[in-house]
N, C-alpha and C positions, 0 to 999 in steps of 0.2 A: 433506573434499569436500564436504560439507552445504553449507558456508560458500560455496565456490564455485558450487553449484548454487543458491543462494539468491543471489549476487549476480548469477548469469547470468540469474536469472529476474526478479530487479528491474529490472537495466540492460533487459533485453527489453521489458519491462513500460510501461517509461516511454518507452522510443523508439517504440513504435508507438501508445500511447494518446492518444487527442485529450480534451478535457473543456471542458465547457461553462461560462460564467461562475460558476455558482451551486456547482462544485463543488470538493470541497476536493482540493489540491493535492500530490503525492509530495513530499517534500524529499529531496534528495540533499545529497555531501559539500561541494559548493560552494554550494549554499543559503545565504543569509545568514538566519538564524532571529531574528536581532533580541532582543526579547522572548520568543518562543515557549518556553515550557517542556514537558517531557512529562507528559503527564494519564492514562497509563493504556494501556490494550489493547485493541484490537477482534481477532476470529477470524473467520473465515468457513469455507464449507466447501461442496462440490457446486457449485462453480464448474466450466464446461464448458472454459475455455482459460485463458490468461494475462490477456488484456485483460479477458476475466469477472470474473477474481480481483482484478483491480487496481480495477475498477469497484464491487465488492460490498464492496471494502474502503473504498474512498473513501465510499461510501453509508454505511457503518457511520461513519466517524469523521463524517463531516457532521451526523450523527443527535445525535453525540454533543458537536455545539459545535465538534469540532476546525476548527484553520486549516492544518493539515499533518499528514500521518503518513509513516513510514518502515516498510516492508516487515521483519519479521524474519525470516521463513521462510516458505516457500512449497513445497509437494511436491504429490504424488498422480499417478495415471496417467490412468483417465479421469474421475475428478470430483477437482477440484483443492481444496487446502484451503491457507491462510495467516494468518497475525497480522501484526500491524502496531501499532506504538505510534505515538500520538495525540499531539500539539502543539495547546497554546493558547495 
C-alpha cells in the first residue's frame, strides 16, 4: 500500500509541477539517465502540499549539486515529509 501511495504521490507531483531553468528535474522510469549515478539522498519535512514537497526536494537536490532526483517516499497529513535519491 505504501508503494502505491508513494507512486501516486510522485506521479501527481510530476504531472502538476512546473520548473524553472535552474531547477533540478525529477527523473522518471522513461528518463534516459545516461552518465548519471546515484549520489545520496535528501529529505524534507513540513511541506504544505505535494507541489511544495517536490519543490523543497528539488531545492535540496540542487544545493547538493544534483542533476536530477527520484522521490522514494512521501507522506503526512497536514505537514508532508519525503525523501529522494539524488543523481549526479
